[in-house]
N, C-alpha and C positions, 0 to 999 in steps of 0.2 A: 558511611555504609549505605548500601542501596535500600530502597523501600522494601519493607517486609512487614508481615503481620505478626502479632504476638500470640494469637490463638488460631492457628491454621486448622481448618476443618479436618476432622479425622476420617470422615467418610470419603471413599475413593472409588474411582472407576478406572480400570486399566492402570492402576498404580499412580493415578493423579487425583488431586482434590476434585470433588464433584463440582465445586464452583467453576473449575476450568471449563466444564462442558456447558454450564449456564452461559458463561461469557462466549464460548464457542458458537452456540446457536444464536445468541443475540447479535454477535458480529457477523455471522453468516447472513442473516436476513438484512442487516444494515448494508453490507456489501452487495447483496442482491439488489437493493434499491439503488445504491450509488453506481455500480458498474452497469446495471441495466439501463439507467438513464444515460451514462457515459457512452454506452455502445451505440446509441441512436442519436446522441446530441449533434455531432458533426454532420451525420447523414441528414438529419432534419434541417439543419441550417443551410446545407447546399442543395437540398431537393428543390426543384423548380416549382414555382407557384402554379404552373399550368398542368402539373402531373395529376394522376388520379389520387395519389396520396401527397397532397401539396405540402411543401415546406416553406422556408422563408426566402429561398432563392438567392442566398448570399454567394459570393465568390469563394473559392477554396481558401484564398488568403484571408478574407474576412472571417471565415468560420474558424480557421486555425488560430487566428489572433484571439478571438473570444475564448476558444478552447484553452489556450495557454493562460489567459488571465483568470478564467474560472478555476481551472485545476490548481493554479498557484494559490489563489485566495482561499480555496477550500482547505489547504493544508497550512498556510500561513496563519489562518484563524486558530490553529492549534496552540499558538503561543498564548494569546489571551485566554483560551480555553484551559490550558494547563495552569496559568496564573490564578484564575478564578477557583480552580479546584484546590490548589495548594494554600491559597490565602483566605478563602472565603467559605466554600461549601463542601469541599471534599470531592473525591473522584466519583463516588457512587451517585450522588445527586446530579453531578455534572453530566454523567452518562444519561440519566433519566431525562433531564431538561433538554439535552441535545437531541435525544430520540424524539421527543415531542415536537421540537422545531422541524426535524426531518420529515415527520409524518405530514405536517402542514405544508412544508415546502414541496414535497413530491406530489401531494394532493392538488395544490394550486397549479402545478405544471399541466395537469390534465385539462385545464381551462384554455380554450383556444383564443387567448387575447395576449397582446404584447405586455400589458401591465402584469398579467399573471406569470408570463415567462420570466421576466426580470425579477419579480417578487419571489418566485419560486427558487430561482438561483440564489438569491440573497439569503433566504431562510435555510437552504441546504448548506451554504457556506458557514453560517452561524452554527447550525446543528452539528455538522461534522467537526467544527472547531472545538465544541464542547465534548463530543462523544469520543472521537478517535484517539487522542492522546491518553485519555483517562481510562478507557477500557483496556488499553494495552498495559498501562501501569498497574492496573488491578490484577492482571494475569501474573505479573512479576511478584505482586504482593501475596500471592498464594503460596510462595515457596520461601523457606528460610534461607538466610545467607549461606552460601556454600553448597546448596542443594544441587546436585548434578542433574536432576530432572528438569531444571529450569529451561535449558535450551530445547529439550524434547517437548516440554509443555508449550513453548512458543511455536514450535513447528506444528503441533497438533492444532493450536489456535489458528495458525496461518492456513492450514488445510481447510478449516471452517470458512475462513475468508474466501477461499478460492472455490469451495463448493457453491457459495453464494454467487460468486462472479461467473462461474461456469453456467449455472442454471439461468442466471439473468441474461447472459449473452444469447443463449438459445431461445428462451421464452420471451423475454421483453424485446429482444432484437427481432424475433419473428413477428410478434404482435405489432410492434412499431412500424416495421417495413411493409407488412402485408395488410394489416387492418387499420392502421392509423397511428401516427406518431403520438398523439395525445392519449390514446388507449395504452400505449407502451409506458408513457410517463405515469399514468394512473396506476398501472400494474406494479410499477416500482414502489409506489406509495403504499400499496397493500402489503408488499414485502416488509417494509419498514414497520408497519403496524404489528405484524406478526412478531418481529424482533422485540418490540416493546412488551408484548404480552409474555414472551419467554423471560425477559429480564425481570418483570414484576413478579412472575411466578417463582423465580429462582432466588428471590431476596433472602430466603431462609438459609441458603447455602453461601451467602456472601456477608454474613453478619460481621465478621472480623476483617473485612477487606474494603478498602476504598473510603473509609471514614475520614472526616476532617480531623487532622492531628491537633489542631488548636484546642479541641475539646476532649482530647483523649484522656482516659483514666490511667493510661500507662505513663508513669513518670519519666521513663527513659525516652519515650517519644516526645513528650513535652519539652524536655531539656534539649533534645536534638533539634527541635524547631527554633529554640531561642539562641543557642550558642553559635558563635561565628565558625566559619569553615576552617578545618585544619589544613595544613600544607598538603597532606595526602589527598584530601577531598578536592582541593584546588587543582592538584596535578591531574586527578582523574577527570575533572571537568575539561581541562585543556585537551586531554586525549580525545574525549567525546567530540569537542568542537572541531578538532583537526580531522577526526574520522568522518565528520559530516561533509567534508569536501568530497570524499568518495561518494557520499549519498547524492549530492547534487549532480555529479558527473553521471552516476549510474542512472538516475531517474530522468535526466535530460535526454539520455539515449533511449532508455527503455520505453518511455511514454510516447515514442513515435507510434506505438501500437494503436492508441485511441485517435490519433490525428493522421499523420502522413501515411502510415501503413494501412489505416482504415480506408482512406480515400484510394490508395493504390490498389487495395483488394477490390474495391468497387469499380474502378475505372480502367485498370490495366491488367487485371488477372483473368485468365480463362477459368471461370468458376463452374463450368459444366461437368457434372459427375454422373455418368450413366443416364444422360438426358435430363437430369435435374440441375437447375442453377442454384448453387449454394448461396444463400444470402450473405452479403459482405460482412454483416455484423456477427455472423457465426464464427468468423475467424478470431474474434475477441475471446471466444470460449476455449481456444486451444491452450493458451497460457494456463488458465485455471484447471483444465483437464489434466495437463502434464503435471501440475503441482499436486493434484489429488493422487495421481499414480506414483509420482517420484518422491513426494515429500518425505515420507517415513524412511524410504531407502537412503536418501541423501543424508538425513539426520543420523541414521544408523552408521553410515560410512564414516562420518566425522567422529561419532562416539567410539567406533572401533579403533580409529587412528589414535584417539586420546588415550584409550586403555592400553595401547601398545607403546605409549610414550612418544609418539611421533607428533610433529608440529601440527597443531589444530586449534590455535588461538583464534579468538573472534576476529581480530584484525586480519590474520592470514586468510581466514575464510572469506571475509568481505573483499579483500583484494583479488583473490582467485575468482570470486563471483563476477567482479567487474570485467576481468579479462575474458572469461567465458562468454558473458553477455555480449561484449564487444565483438567477439569472433562471429557471433550469429549474424551481424550485419553484412558480413561478406556474402552470405546467401542472398540478401536483398540486393547487393551489388550485382550478383549473377542474374537475379530476376530482372533488374533494370536493363542489363546488357541484352538479355533475351528479348525483352520488349522492343528495344531499339531495332533489333534485326528481324523479329518475327511478327511484331504488331501486338503481341500479348505474351504474358509470361505464365508459366505453370504454377499450379497451387502448391506444388511440393516445396518451392523455395520459401513460401510463407510458413509452411509447416516446420521446416528445418530451422528457420530463423526463430520462430516462437519456442521451439524445443531448446535451443541454446540460451535464449533469453530466460526461459524458465529455470534451467539449471543454475544460471548465474543468479537469478532472483532468490532461489532457495539457499544459496550460499551467503547472501548479503542481507536480505530483508528480515527474516525471523531472527537471524543471528544479531543484527543491529538492535532489534527490540529488546532481546535478552541482555545484550551488552549494556544498554542504557540502565536497565534495572539493577545491574550489578554495580555500576560505577557511580550513578547519580546519588548525591546526598539525599537523605530522607526528606528534608524540607524543600528540595527542588526537584523531586522525582517527576511530577507531572509537567513542570515547566520544561525540564530537559527533554522529556518525551515530546512536548509541544514544539520545541526547537527542532528536534529531529524531523517531525512531520512538516514543519515550515521549510526545512531544507529540501524535502521531497517536493514541496510546492514550488520552490525556486527551480528545482529540476524540471518540473512540469512546464514552467514558464519558458525555460531554456528549450524544452522540447517543442513548444509552440513556435518559438523564434526560428529554430532549425527547420521546422516544417514550412514556415513561410518562406525561408530562404530557398527551399527547393523549387519554388515558383520561378526563380531566376537562374539558379545554378544547375537545376536538374536533379532528379532522384539519385542517379548513379554517383555523382560527386558527394552528395550529402551522406548517403549510406556508407560509401567507402571511407569518407573522412571520419565519420563517427567510429567506424570499426578500428581504424588505425589509431585514432586518438585514445580510445578506451584501452586498447591493448598496451600501447606505449606508456600511457599514464599509470596503468596498473603495475607494470614492471618497475617503473621508477619508484613508486610508493613502496613496493615490495623491498627495495634496497634499504629503505629507511625504517622499515617496520619494527625492528628490534629496539631502536631508540625510543619509539613511542611506547612500546610495551613495558619498558622500565618505569614509565610514569604511572602505570596502573598499579604499581606496588604489589604485584602478585595476586591480584583479586581472583584470577581464575585458578591459581594454585590451591585456593581454599576449597575447591569443589571436591566432593566425595560422595 
């Protein structure tokens, strides 16, 4: 069975446990710090040392290579982070210690020294590894097995993530580009500190969530931690691992946003709007803004389909999300084609690409988080969430590799190739979906 609490808090807001909103605001500020730093990282690396706001003067290829390694390691660190939670200290303490490391990591980045730059990246990698898989698993722990509110709860949680991402891209992006890169990094650190204050304040609403099961007073939980996996549990783990292939492909394409598409917006897009030049980093906020506006609507669409008895399984949603996201890259192909003929491309292509990417993300990412908490055995809950985030890390590394390849192949070929592969791959997986769903042993049929 998936991770769940024995004494779910009775107090609710909008029909959900109040603990959801504690985690909502904690993750919102954590993502503010992470995405704010990410929005300016590549731009800082490629900025010339002779500019008024000097960067490191790296080539595009060098910057994208570091971006790929950094974003991969951030998420791969979720595996040891999940293991530490499941085997040693529990999810609640892991989130706390991870947040502390993140505060130090972002704070050190504000120092204009190379030792501080690399030390800060290292602390952020360790901090995200502890925090990210465990806070997501805690959200699942707020709901009992079979509770139909679980998917909606994760969508609300996901909106919190993207409120933070939206605000950071606008605020940190502007401060970093206009007033100084290190001021932007420092501002991201302040956001993380606010997240930790929210988390500490809300502990009274998380009493029964995220505790270390090895010291649990609940005998059923203790026995679940000791006994070997059943055949059903093993089958469900197989389904999760196979579904993670979708995750790698999705994020390998999607994460062009922080790398190749970020550079494309800065160097090849006409960003003048009524006489104002839109900062390149602001385009990073489009994805988050669309999620805030579309998140609940798309969740309601899938819930309505389910109530009507129409196909709306987690795997089906994830596959459709991959296909929709891939379609968005055809707009980037159009942008590249326009640039080749006119010398610049219109902002509308980026807006449309981010719109399709967002719809695809809402079909796959919060759904995948909920899916893991449904299928993962109790004693491997955080570890499986960590493996999921590690797969997003490998996707990020793939994104960096594809971005580097654009230096030789050109943006048009990369964007078009990504679009075609995602759509075709998604259709092929769709044909085998029913076989995978039999291995879940009807876990979603239990929802009510």
